[in-house]
MILORO-554101 format. One line per field, with one value per residue (C-alpha): x, y, z. Coordinates in steps of 0.05 Angstrom, whole numbers. Example, Ala and Ser with C-alpha at 12.3 -4.5 7.8 and 13.67 -1.06 7.14 Angstrom:
<atoms>
u [246 / 273] $
v [-90 / -21] $
w [156 / 143] $
</atoms>
This chain:
<atoms>
u [123 / 112 / 165 / 209 / 282 / 307 / 380 / 381 / 437 / 404 / 393 / 464 / 488 / 445 / 471 / 544 / 543 / 508 / 560 / 617 / 587 / 578 / 649 / 677 / 646 / 654 / 580 / 545 / 473 / 451 / 480 / 443 / 379 / 386 / 398 / 349 / 293 / 283 / 293 / 358 / 317 / 289 / 358 / 385 / 330 / 347 / 421 / 408 / 365 / 303 / 264 / 269 / 288 / 231 / 241 / 226 / 280 / 330 / 307 / 318 / 387 / 406 / 384 / 422 / 485 / 483 / 472 / 429 / 383 / 434 / 400 / 331 / 347 / 375 / 313 / 270 / 306 / 296 / 223 / 201 / 154 / 115 / 86 / 61 / 114 / 78 / 70 / 142 / 168 / 111 / 129 / 191 / 149 / 97 / 151 / 182 / 117 / 98 / 26 / -16 / -85 / -121 / -187 / -216 / -284 / -281 / -230 / -199 / -132 / -71 / -42 / -103 / -114 / -110 / -68 / -130 / -164 / -101 / -94 / -166 / -155 / -88 / -108 / -162 / -110 / -102 / -40 / -14 / 10 / 12 / 85 / 69 / 8 / 49 / 104 / 53 / 15 / 80 / 101 / 34 / 39 / 110 / 86 / 43 / 106 / 103 / 39 / 73 / 146 / 183 / 233 / 217 / 149 / 93 / 58 / -6 / -57 / -126 / -169 / -236 / -274 / -337 / -389 / -387 / -317 / -348 / -404 / -368 / -353 / -279 / -267 / -319 / -359 / -306 / -252 / -297 / -315 / -241 / -225 / -278 / -249 / -181 / -208 / -236 / -169 / -133 / -182 / -162 / -90 / -75 / -41 / -98 / -164 / -215 / -280 / -334 / -374 / -443 / -494 / -486 / -499 / -453 / -398 / -335 / -291 / -321 / -275 / -216 / -180 / -116 / -63 / -26 / 41 / 68 / 129 / 158 / 189 / 157 / 94 / 76 / 65 / 2 / -13 / -77 / -105 / -136 / -145 / -75 / -40 / -46 / 3 / 47 / 56 / 91 / 64 / 42 / -23 / -44 / -27 / -65 / -125 / -127 / -117 / -176 / -218 / -200 / -220 / -286 / -303 / -286 / -346 / -391 / -361 / -386 / -346 / -297 / -345 / -403 / -355 / -334 / -406 / -421 / -361 / -381 / -454 / -436 / -389 / -445 / -506 / -475 / -414 / -425 / -454 / -388 / -348 / -308 / -340 / -281 / -284 / -359 / -351 / -298 / -344 / -401 / -355 / -333 / -405 / -423 / -360 / -376 / -450] $
v [258 / 331 / 372 / 311 / 314 / 269 / 275 / 245 / 199 / 136 / 169 / 193 / 122 / 94 / 144 / 139 / 64 / 67 / 117 / 73 / 12 / 48 / 75 / 6 / -26 / 34 / 48 / 114 / 129 / 112 / 42 / 31 / 58 / 9 / -51 / -34 / -14 / 52 / 119 / 158 / 218 / 178 / 153 / 224 / 248 / 194 / 209 / 284 / 273 / 298 / 235 / 176 / 108 / 58 / -15 / -34 / 15 / -20 / -88 / -67 / -38 / -103 / -144 / -99 / -101 / -175 / -163 / -199 / -153 / -97 / -34 / -64 / -71 / 0 / 28 / -11 / 19 / 89 / 81 / 35 / -22 / 6 / -62 / -122 / -176 / -225 / -172 / -146 / -202 / -189 / -116 / -136 / -183 / -128 / -78 / -124 / -155 / -144 / -164 / -154 / -182 / -152 / -168 / -130 / -141 / -91 / -35 / 3 / -32 / 0 / 15 / 58 / 93 / 168 / 191 / 211 / 144 / 106 / 147 / 134 / 59 / 54 / 99 / 48 / -6 / -22 / -3 / 48 / 118 / 177 / 164 / 92 / 112 / 163 / 113 / 63 / 115 / 137 / 65 / 52 / 114 / 97 / 30 / 69 / 93 / 29 / 55 / 115 / 95 / 102 / 45 / -10 / 2 / 0 / -67 / -84 / -84 / -115 / -99 / -127 / -88 / -110 / -54 / -53 / -23 / 40 / 45 / 32 / 98 / 104 / 170 / 218 / 233 / 280 / 226 / 176 / 224 / 239 / 165 / 150 / 206 / 175 / 109 / 144 / 177 / 110 / 75 / 125 / 99 / 51 / 0 / -4 / -40 / -31 / -71 / -73 / -133 / -102 / -114 / -132 / -206 / -265 / -292 / -333 / -271 / -255 / -310 / -262 / -207 / -223 / -199 / -241 / -217 / -247 / -238 / -276 / -344 / -350 / -384 / -322 / -307 / -291 / -250 / -271 / -222 / -241 / -214 / -237 / -195 / -249 / -297 / -300 / -362 / -382 / -453 / -466 / -501 / -445 / -391 / -428 / -435 / -362 / -343 / -387 / -353 / -285 / -307 / -334 / -269 / -229 / -262 / -231 / -161 / -102 / -82 / -24 / 30 / 6 / 1 / 74 / 94 / 59 / 89 / 159 / 147 / 124 / 184 / 232 / 198 / 173 / 216 / 284 / 317 / 349 / 339 / 396 / 428 / 410 / 337 / 335 / 364 / 311 / 252 / 284 / 292 / 220 / 196 / 239 / 218 / 145 / 151] $
w [229 / 214 / 248 / 265 / 243 / 188 / 209 / 279 / 300 / 273 / 205 / 203 / 219 / 163 / 111 / 132 / 127 / 60 / 34 / 58 / 26 / -41 / -38 / -22 / -84 / -129 / -137 / -148 / -128 / -199 / -191 / -126 / -158 / -215 / -171 / -116 / -164 / -128 / -162 / -155 / -131 / -73 / -54 / -58 / -11 / 40 / 36 / 42 / 104 / 68 / 86 / 131 / 101 / 105 / 121 / 49 / 25 / 71 / 46 / -26 / -10 / 25 / -34 / -83 / -41 / -24 / 50 / 101 / 141 / 151 / 123 / 134 / 208 / 212 / 178 / 226 / 285 / 256 / 238 / 294 / 281 / 222 / 204 / 243 / 248 / 202 / 148 / 146 / 101 / 52 / 41 / 1 / -43 / -52 / -73 / -126 / -153 / -225 / -210 / -147 / -133 / -73 / -41 / 18 / 50 / 107 / 95 / 38 / 22 / 53 / -16 / -31 / 36 / 46 / 105 / 146 / 133 / 151 / 215 / 235 / 226 / 261 / 319 / 336 / 350 / 424 / 464 / 414 / 427 / 379 / 359 / 341 / 301 / 262 / 247 / 221 / 180 / 147 / 135 / 101 / 58 / 38 / 11 / -39 / -76 / -117 / -151 / -183 / -188 / -255 / -249 / -247 / -276 / -225 / -216 / -251 / -195 / -193 / -132 / -112 / -58 / -23 / -25 / 51 / 46 / 14 / 65 / 131 / 166 / 184 / 220 / 195 / 132 / 104 / 111 / 76 / 19 / 7 / 9 / -44 / -87 / -79 / -104 / -165 / -179 / -172 / -218 / -273 / -272 / -329 / -283 / -232 / -240 / -184 / -183 / -130 / -109 / -101 / -46 / 26 / 21 / 37 / -8 / -1 / 7 / 75 / 103 / 98 / 60 / 22 / -26 / -77 / -103 / -168 / -213 / -272 / -256 / -187 / -162 / -122 / -49 / -10 / 52 / 86 / 138 / 204 / 274 / 294 / 240 / 187 / 155 / 93 / 51 / -13 / -11 / -83 / -64 / -18 / -68 / -122 / -77 / -60 / -133 / -153 / -99 / -128 / -198 / -173 / -138 / -200 / -233 / -180 / -186 / -227 / -288 / -281 / -306 / -263 / -203 / -213 / -217 / -151 / -116 / -139 / -120 / -50 / -42 / -59 / -28 / 36 / 49 / 16 / 78 / 101 / 37 / 8 / -53 / -97 / -78 / -89 / -158 / -175 / -159 / -197 / -257 / -251 / -251 / -311 / -349 / -343 / -361] $
</atoms>
């Protein structure tokens, strides 16, 4: 979206309606921030046309204001279809989760992807033009705000990655090296645990990637990925089954330190060919630091 305006007619309509709603109930931006669980600075940027509102922002505003798909729909019209239909309902659960459990057997999870990795993946989808790819890349990167937000606290996140995720070339070697470095940076965060299932042999997780979102007082909700954009379910038996699968795969995974070592080793041995010097030094430092 580089060079695209943030104050077109649809954005103006979104902001004007939000201002009217806040005025009508006597709220300030801080009140909306508190109830929507997004920062006042983010809301200020949206209302000052410094960024586009994402669908998940609209969903949170609707929830805070007691509305049914008003600002979410407006954000969707602004941003286009950033997410597959089956996944859109899960973005709200992901944003309000206190705990996330992610397993991926083929690709780096969307919450961890660099912009270039995400673009390489999304550009491969059939029947998409550049504008659609850009909308989807931005939507994916916007989701990552939950990892560094201040209020509410970011979710605790446990991720299991098959080793094949690290070794599959997406884009080029430089993209892959930068993506591995990104995983190392994320694994340093106190709220994120990344473990790798080593080797390239079969295991139960190869049947499908998934994410479980949980929060207090709820049984949780699961998004299961497949070739048809996946499905979302809050059926307790299904959530429990997927959760049990995650726990079983954890027993096959390397511990956190060994996982970091493997990520750094793959970054250097497989992807360092065209890697920037600074990135190469970072993965070397990560390997030495965990020795």
